[in-house]
N, C-alpha and C positions, 0 to 999 in steps of 0.2 A: 556378477549379474547372471541371471538365467539366460539361456540361449533359446532362440526360436527354432523349434524342430520341424516347422512346416516347410515352406518353400525354400527358405534360405538358411540352412543349418549354419550355426555360428554367428548369425546376426544377433545383436544385443537388443533385448526388449527394454525400452527406457522406463525408468521409474518415474511416476508422477508425484509431485508434491503440491498440495493445495496451499496457496499463499493469499492472505488478505491484504488489501491496500485500503487503509482507513485514514481518517483525519477529519479535520473540520470542513465545514461548508465552504466550497470555493477554493480548496487547497490545491486542486489539480489532479485528483485521483483518476477521473475519467481520461484526462489527457495522458497521464503516465501509462495507464493500461493500453490505450490506443497506440501510443508511440512505440511501445516495445512488443506488442503482440504480433506474432507471425501469421495469425489468421485475422480475418475481418472480425473485430471485437463486437461482442453483443453489448449493446448499451441501452439502458432504459432512461435516457435523457428525455425530459419533457420540458416544454416551454413553461416558464413561471407565469402564473396568472395573478389576478387581483386577490385571489383567495390566500396567497402567501403573505400579503401585506399585513404587518403586525404580528406575523407568526414566525417568519424566517428573518434572522438578523443579517441584513445586507451591509452593515457597516464595514467598510474596507473593500467590499466587492460589489459596489453599487451597479457596476456595468454588467453583472451576471444576469443572463436572460433565460438560462435553462438549468435544470437540476436533475440529478439522478434520483429516481423514485423507488428503485428496487436494488439493482446491482449492475456492475459492469463485469464482463467476462472476457478474458483473453488467454492466450497460451504462448509460451516461449520455450524453445529447446535450448538448454544451457550447454549440454554436451550429448554425446551418443547415448549416455546412460541416464540423463536427467532432463525431465520436462517439468516446467512450472505451470500450474493452472492458477491464473490470477482472478481473484474475486474482489472487485472494488465495492466498498460499502457506500451507502448514502450518507451525506454529511449532516443533514439537518436533524435536530433533536427529535422531531416528530417521527422520523424513520429509524431511530436507533433500535427499536424492537427487532428489526431485521438482523442486527449484528449477531445476535446469539445463534440464529439459524445458520448464517453464513460462516460463522466461526467453527461450526462442527466439523471436525476432521482436519482443521488447518494446522500445519506444522510450524508456521511462522507468519510474521506480518511486517508490513511497512507502514509506519505512521508518517504520513506526508504532512509536513508542517509549513505554515505560511507565517513568516515573521511579522507581517502586518497585523496578524490576529493570532499570535502564538498561544493565547489562552484557549483557543478552540482545539488545541492538540491534547489538552488534559484528559478529556473523556476517553479518547482512544488509548492513551498511555495507561490510564487506570484500568480500562477494560482488559488489556493484554496482561498487565501485571497481576491482576486478580486471578486470571486463569493460567498463569505461568506459561504463556505462549511467548516464545522468543521473538523479539522484534528489533528493528532498527528504526531510527528516526532520520528521514530524508527531508532536508530543508529545501523546499522548492524556491529557487531564487528568482522571484518576480522582479521585473525591471524596475518597478517603483518602490521596492521594499528595501528597508535598511539591511545591510549585510552584517550578520553576526557570525562570530566564530563558532566552530563546533563546541568548544569549551563553554562559551556563553550560553548556547542552547541547552547543553547538559545541565548547567546550573539553573537556568530559568525553569526547566521542566522537572527539576529535582530527580534526574535520572540516575540509576545505578551506573557506576563508572564503566561497567562491562557492556552497556548498551551502546552499540556503534551509532555515531551521529555523523552524517555526511551531507555536503551541499550537492544539490542536483538541479537539473533543468528538466522538468517533466516532459517537455516537448521533444527532447533529444533521445533517440533510441539508445545511443551509446551511454548516455548519462543514466537513463533508467535501467539499462542492463547492468551497469556498475552497482547500482543500488541493490538489485536482485542478487547479484553474485556475492555482495557483502552480506546480505541476509542469509544466503545458503551457507556461507562459511560460519556465520554466527550460530545458526541452528545446529550445525555439525559440532561446533565447539561446545555449545550448551549441552548437547546430548552426551558428549564425551566427558564433561566435567563431573567430578564426584558430587554426590548429593549432599 
């Protein structure tokens, strides 16, 4: 790593990596970014209104009262040499046009999956596969959701065997940090693999 020659010679300048946190509507993306961010996260959560009735599919997340309309942003320092900048995507189909812009420059992604609505993970998986962006699938273990094994999720989402799948609790900083550390290792392994 480069050293900082200004006030503190020998200090390491951390490298920043842009990471996307994507997934279906109500999967817990905003929660994950907020739980792990070391800064006050930027959130564009807005109260859902009558205008979303018939537009947003609330099946399985009927209690949801707010939604991300643009992005979530947070930051976490993994080590002295590595800082992750987290960009959470909106989940509803009507906001998917933003994914392309948010994905610009991203080195990796977390697809947050909700087993109550596993089918809502397919658009994010397809998005990153088509762009060859390395990703992991983190299954957010909601209290009222059926527990599936990592193997079952891999098969259900027809994932490449090399894509890491892990169970997590998006509310837990340590659990979210484990997801991000797994992603960093996967990104490094993907970059090192022969083409």
